[in-house]
SENU-551368 format. One line per 2 residues: number of its first residue (from 1); their letters; for each residue x, y, z of N, C-alpha, C. Coordinates in Angstrom, 1 decimal, decimal comma, always signed. Layout:
N
NUM) a) X/Y/Z/X/Y/Z/X/Y/Z ~ ... .
% end
This chain:
285
1) xx) +76,6/+123,5/+77,2/+77,3/+122,8/+77,5/+78,7/+123,3/+78,1 ~ +79,0/+122,8/+79,2/+80,4/+123,4/+79,8/+81,1/+122,8/+79,3 .
3) xx) +83,0/+123,7/+79,8/+83,9/+123,6/+80,0/+84,8/+122,1/+80,4 ~ +85,6/+121,5/+79,8/+85,6/+120,6/+79,9/+86,9/+121,0/+81,3 .
5) xx) +86,8/+120,1/+81,8/+86,9/+120,8/+83,5/+89,8/+120,2/+82,9 ~ +90,3/+121,0/+83,1/+91,8/+120,6/+83,0/+92,4/+119,4/+84,0 .
7) xx) +93,0/+118,5/+83,3/+93,4/+117,0/+83,8/+93,9/+118,0/+85,4 ~ +94,3/+117,1/+86,2/+95,2/+118,2/+86,8/+96,6/+116,9/+87,1 .
9) xx) +97,6/+118,0/+87,5/+99,1/+117,8/+86,5/+99,6/+116,7/+87,5 ~ +100,2/+115,6/+87,6/+100,7/+114,7/+87,6/+101,4/+114,3/+88,7 .
11) xx) +101,2/+113,1/+89,8/+101,8/+113,4/+90,7/+103,6/+113,4/+90,7 ~ +104,3/+114,0/+91,3/+105,4/+114,4/+90,9/+106,5/+112,3/+91,2 .
13) xx) +107,3/+112,7/+90,3/+108,4/+110,9/+90,4/+109,3/+111,2/+91,4 ~ +109,1/+111,1/+93,1/+110,4/+112,3/+94,0/+111,5/+111,4/+93,4 .
15) xx) +112,0/+109,9/+93,4/+113,1/+108,9/+93,0/+113,3/+109,8/+91,7 ~ +112,7/+109,9/+90,7/+113,3/+110,8/+89,2/+113,9/+111,9/+90,1 .
17) xx) +113,2/+112,5/+90,8/+114,0/+114,2/+90,8/+115,0/+113,5/+91,9 ~ +114,9/+112,8/+92,5/+116,2/+113,1/+93,5/+117,3/+112,0/+93,0 .
19) xx) +117,3/+110,9/+91,9/+118,0/+110,2/+91,3/+118,5/+109,3/+93,1 ~ +117,6/+109,1/+93,2/+117,2/+108,3/+93,8/+115,9/+108,2/+95,1 .
21) xx) +116,0/+106,0/+95,7/+114,5/+106,0/+96,4/+113,8/+107,0/+97,1 ~ +112,0/+107,5/+97,1/+112,1/+109,2/+98,3/+111,2/+108,3/+99,6 .
23) xx) +112,4/+108,7/+101,0/+111,5/+108,2/+101,8/+110,0/+109,0/+102,6 ~ +109,7/+108,5/+103,0/+108,2/+109,4/+103,6/+109,5/+108,4/+105,6 .
25) xx) +109,3/+110,3/+105,7/+109,3/+110,5/+107,7/+108,2/+111,7/+108,6 ~ +107,8/+111,1/+109,9/+107,8/+112,3/+110,5/+109,1/+113,3/+111,1 .
27) xx) +109,0/+114,3/+110,7/+110,0/+114,7/+111,6/+109,8/+116,6/+112,4 ~ +110,6/+117,3/+113,5/+110,3/+118,1/+113,9/+110,6/+118,5/+112,5 .
29) xx) +109,6/+120,2/+112,2/+110,5/+121,3/+111,4/+111,7/+121,8/+111,1 ~ +112,0/+122,0/+112,6/+113,4/+122,4/+112,8/+114,7/+121,6/+112,3 .
31) xx) +113,6/+120,5/+111,7/+115,0/+118,8/+111,5/+114,6/+119,2/+109,9 ~ +114,0/+119,4/+109,6/+114,3/+119,9/+108,0/+115,6/+121,1/+107,5 .
33) xx) +115,9/+120,3/+106,1/+117,0/+120,1/+105,1/+116,8/+120,6/+104,2 ~ +118,0/+121,1/+103,9/+117,3/+122,2/+101,9/+117,7/+121,2/+101,6 .
35) xx) +116,3/+121,0/+100,7/+116,1/+119,3/+99,1/+115,3/+118,5/+99,7 ~ +114,4/+119,0/+101,1/+113,6/+118,1/+101,7/+112,1/+118,7/+100,6 .
37) xx) +111,0/+117,1/+100,7/+109,8/+117,8/+99,9/+108,3/+117,4/+101,4 ~ +107,8/+119,2/+101,1/+107,4/+119,4/+102,6/+106,0/+119,4/+101,3 .
39) xx) +104,9/+119,9/+102,8/+103,2/+119,4/+102,2/+103,3/+121,2/+102,8 ~ +102,1/+121,8/+102,0/+102,1/+122,6/+101,9/+100,1/+122,8/+101,2 .
41) xx) +99,8/+124,2/+101,0/+98,4/+124,1/+100,4/+98,6/+124,4/+98,6 ~ +99,8/+124,5/+98,3/+99,4/+125,0/+96,9/+100,7/+123,5/+96,3 .
43) xx) +100,3/+121,9/+97,1/+101,0/+120,9/+96,8/+102,3/+120,4/+97,6 ~ +102,5/+120,4/+96,4/+104,8/+119,7/+97,8/+105,1/+120,8/+97,3 .
45) xx) +106,4/+121,1/+98,1/+107,0/+121,9/+97,7/+108,3/+121,8/+98,2 ~ +109,4/+121,7/+97,8/+110,7/+120,7/+97,7/+111,7/+122,0/+98,4 .
47) xx) +112,4/+121,9/+99,3/+113,1/+123,8/+100,1/+113,9/+124,3/+99,4 ~ +114,6/+125,2/+99,5/+115,5/+125,9/+98,5/+115,7/+127,3/+100,0 .
49) xx) +114,8/+127,7/+100,5/+115,2/+128,7/+101,7/+114,8/+128,4/+102,8 ~ +116,0/+128,4/+104,2/+115,0/+128,0/+105,6/+115,2/+129,6/+106,2 .
51) xx) +114,3/+130,5/+107,1/+114,1/+130,9/+107,3/+114,2/+131,0/+109,2 ~ +114,8/+131,1/+110,2/+114,3/+131,1/+111,6/+114,5/+132,8/+111,9 .
53) xx) +113,4/+132,5/+113,1/+112,9/+133,5/+114,3/+112,7/+133,0/+115,0 ~ +112,2/+133,8/+115,9/+112,1/+132,7/+117,3/+110,3/+132,7/+117,4 .
55) xx) +110,4/+131,5/+117,5/+109,4/+130,8/+117,8/+108,5/+130,1/+116,3 ~ +109,6/+130,7/+115,1/+108,4/+130,4/+114,0/+109,3/+130,1/+113,5 .
57) xx) +109,2/+129,5/+112,2/+110,4/+129,0/+110,7/+109,1/+128,7/+109,7 ~ +110,8/+129,6/+109,3/+109,6/+129,7/+107,2/+110,5/+128,5/+106,7 .
59) xx) +109,3/+127,9/+105,2/+110,6/+127,3/+104,8/+109,7/+127,2/+103,7 ~ +110,1/+127,4/+102,6/+110,2/+128,3/+100,6/+110,7/+127,5/+99,6 .
61) xx) +110,2/+127,2/+98,9/+110,3/+126,6/+98,4/+109,4/+126,7/+96,6 ~ +109,7/+126,0/+96,2/+108,9/+125,2/+94,5/+109,0/+123,7/+94,8 .
63) xx) +107,7/+123,6/+93,5/+106,8/+122,7/+92,8/+107,9/+121,8/+92,6 ~ +108,6/+120,4/+93,3/+109,8/+119,7/+93,1/+109,4/+119,2/+91,4 .
65) xx) +111,6/+119,5/+90,8/+111,1/+119,3/+89,8/+111,2/+120,8/+89,2 ~ +110,6/+121,1/+89,3/+110,3/+122,5/+88,9/+112,3/+123,8/+88,3 .
67) xx) +112,4/+123,5/+87,3/+113,6/+124,5/+87,2/+113,1/+125,8/+87,4 ~ +114,8/+126,2/+88,4/+114,9/+127,9/+88,9/+114,5/+128,5/+88,2 .
69) xx) +114,2/+129,4/+87,9/+114,7/+130,4/+86,5/+115,9/+131,4/+87,0 ~ +116,6/+131,2/+85,9/+118,1/+132,0/+86,5/+117,2/+133,8/+86,0 .
71) xx) +117,3/+134,1/+87,4/+117,3/+135,8/+87,6/+117,9/+136,3/+88,9 ~ +118,0/+137,0/+89,4/+118,9/+137,9/+90,0/+117,8/+137,6/+91,7 .
73) xx) +118,4/+136,0/+92,1/+117,5/+135,9/+93,8/+116,1/+135,7/+93,2 ~ +116,0/+134,5/+92,5/+114,1/+134,3/+92,6/+113,7/+134,3/+93,6 .
75) xx) +113,3/+134,5/+94,0/+111,7/+134,3/+95,3/+110,9/+132,5/+95,2 ~ +110,8/+132,1/+95,9/+110,2/+130,8/+96,1/+108,5/+131,1/+95,9 .
77) xx) +108,1/+130,3/+95,6/+107,1/+130,3/+94,9/+105,6/+129,6/+95,7 ~ +106,3/+129,4/+97,7/+105,7/+129,2/+98,3/+106,3/+129,0/+99,5 .
79) xx) +105,8/+129,2/+100,3/+106,4/+129,7/+101,7/+105,3/+129,4/+102,7 ~ +106,0/+128,6/+103,8/+105,1/+128,4/+104,6/+105,5/+128,9/+106,5 .
81) xx) +104,6/+129,2/+107,1/+105,5/+129,3/+108,7/+104,8/+128,4/+109,8 ~ +105,8/+127,8/+110,2/+105,4/+127,2/+111,2/+105,9/+127,5/+112,3 .
83) xx) +106,0/+126,9/+113,7/+106,3/+126,4/+115,1/+108,3/+124,9/+114,4 ~ +109,1/+125,6/+115,1/+109,4/+124,8/+115,3/+109,7/+123,1/+115,3 .
85) xx) +108,4/+123,0/+116,7/+108,2/+121,9/+116,9/+107,7/+121,4/+116,3 ~ +106,7/+122,0/+115,5/+105,6/+121,1/+114,9/+106,6/+120,1/+114,5 .
87) xx) +105,6/+118,8/+113,8/+105,8/+118,2/+113,6/+105,2/+117,7/+111,9 ~ +106,4/+116,9/+111,0/+105,3/+117,3/+109,3/+105,9/+116,1/+108,9 .
89) xx) +104,8/+116,0/+107,7/+105,4/+115,2/+106,9/+107,2/+115,0/+106,4 ~ +108,1/+115,4/+105,8/+109,3/+115,3/+105,1/+109,1/+114,6/+104,0 .
91) xx) +109,9/+113,8/+102,8/+110,0/+113,4/+102,0/+111,5/+114,0/+101,4 ~ +112,5/+112,4/+101,6/+113,7/+112,6/+101,4/+113,9/+112,2/+100,7 .
93) xx) +115,2/+112,0/+100,0/+116,3/+111,1/+99,8/+117,0/+109,4/+100,1 ~ +116,9/+108,6/+99,6/+117,7/+107,5/+101,3/+118,5/+107,8/+101,5 .
95) xx) +119,5/+108,7/+100,6/+121,0/+109,1/+100,1/+121,4/+110,1/+101,7 ~ +120,1/+110,1/+102,3/+120,9/+111,0/+103,5/+120,4/+110,4/+104,5 .
97) xx) +120,2/+109,0/+104,0/+120,0/+107,4/+105,3/+121,4/+107,2/+105,3 ~ +122,5/+106,7/+106,8/+122,8/+106,2/+107,4/+122,0/+104,5/+107,0 .
99) xx) +122,9/+103,2/+108,1/+122,7/+101,7/+107,9/+122,0/+101,8/+108,5 ~ +121,0/+101,0/+108,4/+119,0/+100,9/+108,7/+119,6/+99,6/+109,4 .
101) xx) +119,7/+99,4/+110,4/+120,2/+97,8/+111,7/+118,8/+97,5/+111,0 ~ +119,7/+95,4/+110,7/+118,8/+94,3/+110,4/+118,8/+94,1/+109,3 .
103) xx) +119,2/+95,7/+108,3/+119,2/+95,6/+106,6/+120,5/+95,8/+105,6 ~ +120,5/+94,8/+105,8/+122,0/+94,8/+104,9/+122,2/+94,8/+103,5 .
105) xx) +122,7/+95,4/+102,4/+122,8/+94,9/+101,4/+123,3/+93,6/+100,6 ~ +122,4/+93,0/+99,2/+123,1/+91,4/+99,9/+123,0/+91,6/+97,7 .
107) xx) +124,1/+92,3/+96,9/+124,3/+91,9/+95,6/+125,1/+90,5/+95,2 ~ +124,2/+90,1/+94,5/+125,2/+88,6/+94,0/+124,4/+88,4/+92,6 .
109) xx) +125,5/+87,7/+91,8/+125,9/+87,7/+90,0/+124,9/+85,8/+90,4 ~ +123,5/+86,3/+89,6/+122,9/+85,9/+89,2/+123,5/+84,3/+88,0 .
111) xx) +123,2/+83,1/+88,2/+123,9/+82,1/+87,1/+124,8/+82,8/+86,9 ~ +126,1/+82,2/+87,7/+127,6/+82,3/+86,5/+128,0/+81,3/+85,8 .
113) xx) +128,6/+81,3/+84,7/+129,2/+80,4/+84,3/+130,0/+81,1/+84,2 ~ +131,6/+79,6/+83,8/+132,7/+79,7/+83,7/+132,6/+79,3/+81,8 .
115) xx) +132,8/+80,7/+81,2/+133,5/+79,9/+80,0/+134,9/+80,5/+78,8 ~ +135,7/+79,6/+79,5/+137,2/+79,8/+79,1/+137,4/+80,2/+80,1 .
117) xx) +138,3/+82,1/+79,7/+138,6/+82,6/+80,5/+138,8/+83,8/+81,5 ~ +136,8/+83,5/+81,2/+136,5/+84,8/+81,7/+134,8/+83,8/+82,6 .
119) xx) +134,0/+84,5/+83,0/+132,6/+84,3/+83,5/+131,5/+85,3/+82,9 ~ +130,8/+84,3/+82,6/+129,7/+84,8/+82,2/+128,5/+85,3/+83,0 .
121) xx) +128,2/+85,6/+83,8/+127,2/+86,1/+84,7/+125,9/+87,0/+83,3 ~ +124,5/+85,6/+84,5/+123,3/+86,5/+83,7/+122,4/+86,8/+84,8 .
123) xx) +123,2/+88,6/+84,6/+122,3/+89,8/+85,8/+122,8/+88,9/+86,9 ~ +121,7/+90,1/+87,8/+122,4/+90,5/+89,2/+120,9/+89,9/+90,6 .
125) xx) +121,1/+89,5/+91,3/+120,3/+89,2/+92,7/+120,5/+90,3/+93,3 ~ +119,1/+91,0/+94,0/+119,2/+92,1/+95,2/+117,7/+91,0/+96,6 .
127) xx) +119,2/+91,5/+97,3/+119,1/+91,3/+99,2/+119,1/+91,6/+100,0 ~ +118,6/+91,3/+101,4/+118,4/+91,5/+102,8/+119,1/+90,7/+102,9 .
129) xx) +119,7/+91,2/+104,8/+119,9/+90,5/+105,3/+118,1/+90,4/+106,3 ~ +117,3/+91,3/+105,7/+116,0/+90,9/+106,8/+115,1/+89,8/+106,4 .
131) xx) +116,0/+89,4/+104,6/+115,0/+88,4/+104,5/+114,4/+88,6/+103,4 ~ +114,2/+89,4/+102,6/+114,1/+90,1/+101,7/+115,0/+89,6/+100,7 .
133) xx) +113,8/+89,6/+99,9/+114,5/+89,3/+98,5/+113,4/+89,5/+96,8 ~ +114,3/+90,3/+96,1/+114,0/+90,9/+95,1/+113,7/+89,5/+94,2 .
135) xx) +111,9/+89,7/+93,7/+111,8/+88,3/+92,9/+111,7/+88,8/+91,1 ~ +112,9/+89,7/+91,3/+113,6/+90,1/+89,6/+115,0/+89,7/+89,4 .
137) xx) +115,0/+89,7/+88,2/+116,8/+89,3/+88,0/+117,2/+90,3/+87,4 ~ +118,2/+91,2/+87,8/+118,6/+92,4/+87,6/+120,0/+92,5/+86,1 .
139) xx) +120,0/+93,1/+85,8/+120,6/+93,7/+84,6/+121,7/+93,9/+85,1 ~ +122,4/+94,2/+85,5/+123,4/+95,0/+86,7/+123,6/+95,3/+87,9 .
141) xx) +125,0/+94,9/+88,8/+125,6/+95,3/+89,7/+124,3/+96,7/+90,0 ~ +124,4/+97,9/+89,3/+123,5/+99,5/+89,6/+122,3/+99,1/+89,9 .
143) xx) +121,6/+98,8/+88,7/+120,4/+98,8/+89,3/+120,0/+97,8/+90,5 ~ +120,4/+96,5/+90,5/+120,0/+95,5/+91,5/+120,3/+96,2/+93,0 .
145) xx) +121,6/+97,3/+93,0/+121,5/+98,0/+94,6/+120,8/+99,0/+94,3 ~ +120,1/+100,4/+93,6/+119,2/+100,4/+93,5/+117,8/+100,3/+94,1 .
147) xx) +117,5/+98,7/+93,7/+116,6/+97,9/+94,0/+116,9/+97,8/+95,2 ~ +118,0/+97,5/+96,0/+117,6/+97,3/+97,7/+117,5/+98,6/+98,2 .
149) xx) +118,2/+99,6/+97,3/+117,6/+101,0/+98,4/+116,2/+101,2/+98,4 ~ +115,5/+101,5/+97,1/+114,0/+100,4/+97,4/+113,6/+100,3/+98,1 .
151) xx) +114,2/+99,1/+98,6/+113,9/+98,2/+99,6/+113,5/+99,3/+100,9 ~ +114,7/+99,8/+100,7/+115,3/+100,6/+102,6/+114,4/+101,4/+102,7 .
153) xx) +114,3/+102,5/+101,5/+113,4/+103,6/+101,5/+112,0/+103,0/+101,9 ~ +111,0/+101,9/+101,6/+110,0/+101,5/+101,7/+110,2/+100,7/+103,5 .
155) xx) +111,1/+100,5/+104,0/+111,3/+100,1/+105,6/+111,0/+100,9/+106,4 ~ +112,0/+102,3/+105,8/+112,0/+103,9/+106,1/+110,3/+104,2/+106,7 .
157) xx) +110,3/+104,5/+105,5/+108,6/+105,4/+105,1/+107,0/+103,6/+106,4 ~ +107,9/+103,0/+106,0/+106,8/+102,0/+106,4/+106,8/+102,4/+108,1 .
159) xx) +107,8/+102,3/+109,2/+108,3/+102,7/+110,4/+107,4/+104,2/+110,6 ~ +107,0/+105,1/+109,5/+106,3/+106,2/+109,7/+105,3/+106,1/+109,7 .
161) xx) +104,8/+105,7/+108,5/+102,9/+105,3/+108,4/+103,0/+104,5/+109,8 ~ +104,1/+103,5/+110,3/+103,1/+102,7/+111,9/+103,0/+103,6/+113,2 .
163) xx) +104,1/+104,6/+113,1/+103,8/+105,7/+114,1/+102,7/+106,6/+114,3 ~ +101,8/+107,0/+112,9/+101,2/+107,6/+113,5/+99,8/+107,2/+112,4 .
165) xx) +98,6/+106,6/+113,0/+98,0/+106,2/+112,3/+96,8/+107,0/+111,5 ~ +97,3/+108,7/+111,4/+96,5/+109,5/+111,2/+97,4/+109,3/+109,6 .
167) xx) +98,9/+109,6/+109,7/+99,7/+110,0/+108,7/+99,1/+108,8/+107,4 ~ +99,2/+107,9/+108,1/+99,0/+106,0/+107,3/+97,4/+105,9/+106,2 .
169) xx) +96,6/+106,6/+107,0/+95,0/+106,8/+106,7/+95,5/+107,4/+105,0 ~ +96,1/+109,2/+105,6/+95,8/+110,6/+104,7/+96,3/+109,8/+103,2 .
171) xx) +97,2/+109,1/+103,7/+98,8/+108,3/+102,9/+98,2/+108,0/+101,5 ~ +97,4/+107,0/+102,5/+96,6/+105,7/+101,5/+95,4/+107,0/+100,9 .
173) xx) +94,7/+107,1/+101,4/+93,6/+108,8/+100,9/+94,0/+109,2/+99,5 ~ +95,3/+109,5/+100,3/+96,3/+110,5/+98,4/+96,1/+109,6/+97,4 .
175) xx) +96,0/+108,0/+97,1/+96,8/+107,4/+97,0/+95,5/+107,0/+96,3 ~ +94,2/+106,4/+96,6/+93,1/+106,2/+96,3/+92,7/+107,3/+95,6 .
177) xx) +92,8/+108,6/+96,4/+91,3/+109,5/+95,5/+92,7/+110,6/+95,6 ~ +93,4/+110,7/+94,0/+94,6/+111,8/+93,9/+94,1/+113,0/+94,1 .
179) xx) +92,7/+113,5/+93,7/+92,1/+114,9/+93,2/+92,4/+115,1/+94,5 ~ +92,2/+114,8/+95,6/+91,7/+115,4/+96,7/+92,7/+117,2/+96,7 .
181) xx) +91,7/+118,1/+97,8/+92,8/+118,7/+98,6/+94,6/+119,2/+98,8 ~ +96,1/+119,2/+98,3/+96,8/+118,8/+99,3/+96,5/+120,2/+100,8 .
183) xx) +97,4/+119,6/+101,6/+97,1/+120,7/+102,6/+97,8/+119,9/+103,9 ~ +98,3/+121,2/+104,6/+100,0/+121,5/+105,2/+99,9/+120,9/+106,4 .
185) xx) +99,6/+119,6/+107,2/+99,7/+118,8/+107,3/+100,6/+118,7/+108,8 ~ +99,8/+118,6/+110,4/+101,1/+118,4/+111,0/+100,0/+117,9/+112,0 .
187) xx) +101,6/+117,0/+113,0/+100,6/+115,4/+113,3/+101,1/+115,4/+114,7 ~ +100,4/+114,9/+115,5/+100,8/+114,8/+117,2/+100,3/+113,1/+117,1 .
189) xx) +99,5/+112,3/+119,0/+99,3/+111,4/+119,0/+98,3/+111,8/+120,4 ~ +97,1/+110,9/+120,1/+96,0/+111,1/+121,3/+97,4/+110,4/+122,5 .
191) xx) +97,1/+111,0/+123,5/+98,1/+110,5/+124,1/+97,1/+110,2/+125,9 ~ +95,2/+109,9/+125,6/+94,8/+109,5/+126,4/+93,4/+109,1/+126,2 .
193) xx) +92,8/+108,3/+126,9/+91,0/+107,6/+126,6/+91,0/+105,9/+126,1 ~ +90,2/+106,4/+124,6/+90,3/+105,6/+124,2/+90,9/+104,7/+123,0 .
195) xx) +91,5/+106,2/+122,6/+92,3/+105,5/+121,1/+93,7/+105,9/+121,5 ~ +93,9/+105,7/+122,6/+95,6/+106,4/+122,9/+96,6/+105,4/+121,9 .
197) xx) +98,0/+106,5/+121,2/+98,0/+105,9/+120,9/+97,7/+106,5/+119,3 ~ +96,7/+106,5/+118,9/+96,3/+106,9/+117,6/+96,6/+108,3/+117,0 .
199) xx) +96,0/+108,6/+115,9/+97,0/+109,3/+115,3/+96,4/+110,9/+115,3 ~ +96,8/+112,0/+115,1/+96,0/+113,4/+115,1/+96,8/+113,6/+113,6 .
201) xx) +95,9/+114,6/+112,9/+96,5/+115,5/+112,2/+95,5/+116,3/+111,8 ~ +96,5/+118,1/+111,6/+95,8/+119,4/+111,8/+96,5/+119,6/+110,8 .
203) xx) +95,3/+120,6/+109,9/+96,1/+121,7/+108,9/+95,3/+123,0/+109,0 ~ +96,1/+124,1/+109,3/+94,6/+125,2/+109,8/+94,6/+126,7/+107,2 .
205) xx) +94,0/+126,1/+107,1/+93,8/+126,3/+105,8/+93,6/+128,5/+105,1 ~ +93,4/+128,8/+106,4/+93,3/+130,1/+106,6/+93,6/+130,8/+105,5 .
207) xx) +94,7/+130,0/+105,1/+95,3/+131,0/+103,9/+94,2/+131,6/+102,1 ~ +93,0/+130,2/+102,1/+92,6/+130,7/+101,7/+91,3/+131,3/+101,3 .
209) xx) +90,5/+131,4/+99,8/+89,7/+132,7/+100,1/+88,7/+131,5/+100,9 ~ +87,8/+132,1/+101,5/+86,3/+131,4/+102,4/+86,0/+130,7/+101,5 .
211) xx) +85,7/+130,6/+100,0/+84,9/+129,5/+99,1/+85,4/+129,0/+99,0 ~ +86,9/+128,6/+98,5/+87,8/+127,9/+99,2/+87,9/+126,5/+98,9 .
213) xx) +87,9/+127,6/+100,9/+88,4/+126,5/+102,0/+87,1/+125,7/+101,9 ~ +85,0/+126,5/+102,0/+84,1/+125,6/+101,8/+84,4/+124,1/+101,4 .
215) xx) +85,1/+124,4/+100,0/+85,2/+123,0/+99,0/+86,2/+122,1/+99,4 ~ +87,3/+122,7/+100,3/+88,6/+121,8/+100,4/+88,1/+121,3/+101,9 .
217) xx) +86,8/+121,6/+103,1/+86,6/+120,9/+103,8/+85,2/+119,7/+103,5 ~ +85,1/+120,1/+102,3/+83,7/+119,4/+101,8/+84,3/+117,9/+101,2 .
219) xx) +85,2/+118,1/+100,3/+86,0/+117,0/+100,2/+86,5/+116,4/+100,5 ~ +87,3/+116,9/+101,9/+88,3/+115,9/+102,9/+86,4/+115,2/+103,7 .
221) xx) +85,4/+115,6/+103,7/+84,7/+115,1/+104,3/+83,4/+113,8/+103,5 ~ +83,7/+113,9/+102,5/+83,3/+113,1/+101,5/+84,6/+112,2/+101,0 .
223) xx) +85,9/+111,6/+101,7/+86,7/+110,5/+102,3/+85,1/+109,4/+102,8 ~ +86,1/+108,3/+101,6/+85,6/+106,7/+102,2/+85,8/+106,8/+103,5 .
225) xx) +85,5/+106,0/+104,6/+85,9/+105,6/+106,1/+86,0/+106,4/+107,1 ~ +85,5/+108,3/+106,8/+85,9/+108,9/+108,1/+84,3/+109,2/+108,2 .
227) xx) +84,6/+109,8/+109,5/+82,9/+110,2/+110,7/+83,3/+111,2/+111,1 ~ +82,3/+112,2/+110,7/+82,4/+113,0/+111,3/+82,2/+113,8/+112,2 .
229) xx) +82,3/+114,1/+113,3/+81,9/+114,1/+114,8/+81,5/+115,9/+114,2 ~ +79,7/+116,3/+114,4/+79,0/+116,0/+114,1/+79,4/+118,0/+115,1 .
231) xx) +79,9/+117,9/+116,4/+79,3/+119,0/+117,5/+81,0/+119,2/+117,4 ~ +81,6/+119,3/+116,9/+82,8/+119,7/+116,7/+83,5/+119,9/+115,2 .
233) xx) +82,1/+120,4/+114,6/+82,4/+119,6/+113,0/+81,6/+121,7/+112,5 ~ +81,7/+122,7/+112,3/+81,2/+124,0/+112,1/+81,4/+125,3/+111,3 .
235) xx) +81,2/+125,9/+110,6/+80,4/+127,0/+109,7/+79,7/+127,9/+110,1 ~ +80,4/+129,0/+110,6/+79,7/+130,1/+111,5/+79,9/+131,8/+111,0 .
237) xx) +78,8/+131,9/+110,9/+79,7/+133,7/+110,5/+80,3/+134,4/+112,2 ~ +80,8/+134,9/+112,7/+81,1/+135,7/+114,1/+81,4/+137,3/+113,8 .
239) xx) +80,8/+137,9/+115,2/+81,1/+138,9/+115,3/+82,0/+140,1/+116,7 ~ +83,2/+139,0/+116,7/+83,7/+139,5/+118,5/+85,2/+139,9/+117,9 .
241) xx) +85,3/+139,8/+119,1/+87,1/+140,0/+119,1/+88,0/+139,3/+119,9 ~ +89,2/+139,1/+118,9/+89,6/+138,2/+119,8/+91,0/+138,0/+120,1 .
243) xx) +92,0/+138,1/+120,9/+93,5/+137,8/+121,3/+93,9/+136,8/+120,3 ~ +94,4/+137,3/+119,0/+96,3/+136,6/+118,6/+97,4/+136,6/+118,5 .
245) xx) +97,8/+136,4/+118,2/+99,7/+136,4/+118,3/+99,9/+138,0/+117,8 ~ +99,3/+138,2/+116,8/+99,7/+139,9/+115,7/+98,2/+140,6/+116,9 .
247) xx) +98,1/+140,4/+117,6/+96,8/+141,8/+119,1/+95,9/+140,6/+118,3 ~ +94,8/+141,7/+119,3/+93,0/+141,6/+118,7/+93,0/+141,9/+117,8 .
249) xx) +91,8/+141,2/+117,2/+91,3/+140,9/+115,9/+90,0/+141,1/+115,8 ~ +89,2/+140,8/+114,9/+87,5/+140,5/+114,8/+88,1/+139,7/+114,0 .
251) xx) +86,6/+138,8/+114,8/+86,6/+137,1/+113,7/+85,4/+137,6/+113,5 ~ +85,8/+136,8/+111,4/+84,4/+137,3/+110,7/+83,2/+135,6/+110,6 .
253) xx) +84,6/+134,9/+110,7/+84,5/+133,5/+110,2/+85,2/+132,7/+110,6 ~ +84,7/+131,4/+111,0/+85,1/+130,2/+111,3/+84,6/+128,7/+111,1 .
255) xx) +85,9/+128,2/+110,8/+85,7/+127,0/+109,8/+86,2/+125,8/+110,3 ~ +85,6/+124,7/+110,5/+86,6/+123,2/+111,4/+85,5/+122,3/+110,5 .
257) xx) +86,2/+121,3/+110,5/+86,0/+119,9/+110,1/+86,5/+119,1/+111,3 ~ +86,2/+118,5/+111,7/+86,6/+117,4/+112,8/+86,5/+115,8/+112,0 .
259) xx) +87,2/+115,0/+112,2/+86,9/+113,9/+111,0/+87,3/+112,6/+112,3 ~ +86,5/+111,6/+112,3/+87,4/+110,5/+112,7/+87,7/+108,8/+111,1 .
261) xx) +88,7/+108,9/+111,9/+89,2/+107,6/+110,6/+88,1/+106,0/+111,2 ~ +88,6/+104,7/+111,0/+87,8/+104,0/+111,6/+88,7/+103,0/+113,1 .
263) xx) +90,2/+103,3/+112,7/+91,8/+102,8/+114,2/+91,9/+104,1/+114,7 ~ +90,4/+105,1/+115,1/+90,4/+106,3/+115,7/+91,0/+107,2/+116,0 .
265) xx) +92,1/+107,1/+114,5/+92,8/+108,5/+114,2/+91,9/+109,5/+113,7 ~ +92,0/+111,1/+114,2/+91,9/+112,2/+114,4/+91,5/+113,2/+112,8 .
267) xx) +91,3/+113,7/+112,4/+91,8/+115,2/+111,1/+91,3/+116,1/+111,5 ~ +91,5/+117,2/+111,8/+91,2/+118,2/+111,8/+91,5/+119,6/+111,3 .
269) xx) +90,5/+120,3/+110,0/+90,9/+121,8/+109,2/+90,4/+122,3/+109,8 ~ +91,2/+123,6/+110,1/+90,2/+124,9/+110,5/+91,1/+125,8/+109,8 .
271) xx) +89,7/+126,8/+109,5/+90,0/+127,9/+109,2/+89,5/+129,8/+109,5 ~ +89,8/+130,3/+110,0/+89,8/+131,4/+110,8/+90,2/+132,3/+110,0 .
273) xx) +88,6/+133,6/+109,7/+89,0/+134,9/+109,0/+88,6/+136,4/+110,0 ~ +88,7/+136,7/+109,8/+89,6/+138,1/+110,3/+89,2/+139,3/+109,5 .
275) xx) +88,6/+140,4/+110,5/+88,7/+142,0/+109,7/+89,3/+142,6/+110,4 ~ +89,9/+144,1/+109,9/+91,0/+144,9/+110,7/+90,3/+145,5/+111,6 .
277) xx) +91,0/+146,0/+112,7/+89,5/+146,5/+113,6/+90,3/+147,7/+113,5 ~ +89,3/+149,0/+113,5/+89,1/+149,6/+112,5/+89,6/+151,3/+114,3 .
279) xx) +89,4/+152,3/+114,4/+89,0/+153,1/+115,9/+87,5/+152,9/+116,5 ~ +87,3/+153,0/+115,9/+85,4/+152,2/+116,8/+85,5/+151,1/+117,1 .
281) xx) +86,2/+149,9/+116,8/+85,9/+148,7/+117,1/+86,4/+149,3/+118,8 ~ +85,9/+148,2/+120,1/+86,0/+148,2/+120,8/+87,1/+146,6/+121,0 .
283) xx) +87,6/+146,5/+122,0/+88,9/+145,3/+122,1/+88,9/+145,9/+123,8 ~ +88,2/+144,4/+123,8/+88,0/+143,2/+125,3/+90,1/+143,5/+126,2 .
285) x) +90,9/+143,7/+125,2/+92,3/+143,6/+125,4/+92,8/+144,9/+125,6 .
% end
């Protein structure tokens, strides 16, 4: 009899953690600010440290909502090293966004009745200048205002989804299949050809052990709606010296998954593994 698998931790309620509705946007790494939440191999990370280096930015933080232990200079649980121009998925409190053109808050009293020297108000309604209106009567002005903020956050998030079809596909897949392994996605756009304008999402999972990386690739390959490009998918052992940013290294394993969604969006996941080059190893550089 096998041991029961422990339940996966629930997806954090970012709105509760932020104290306001959460917005999903696509932004460059150099646009990330402290308090933003980003993707990593460890799941969501709320950024509390940013280190800028020439050509690379390090984002470091902890799971959203996790209390930080009171210790001298507590180290963040997770670190990401990215190029400052990489476009990534960012979750941010709606309170950090200014006015949104075409969306003005309209909070009004519901069914006011004058009774002697005062007016009895039977709740409040929330609406927007775009035509949206809440289908619920709220108890107070504050809750009505928060309901409109949730509408505003939804409009900003929808704009991000509409700008990149790969982001929309991934966000949908994560909701339908909540146990999909988290990945540190970077987003691009197809610039030409039949699917010009479609989204591309790339992720490097080389930080995982090779066996776990294979499991991650298999999980994403099995997502319904994705079709694998067999010529661009591989799992091969290597014994070659390649030139990397850290100098010549001997590549020993090369993994890649390249799948396409129904709208032409592409998801590409890579994992490259290297061995230290010894004194007797040759190098073409």
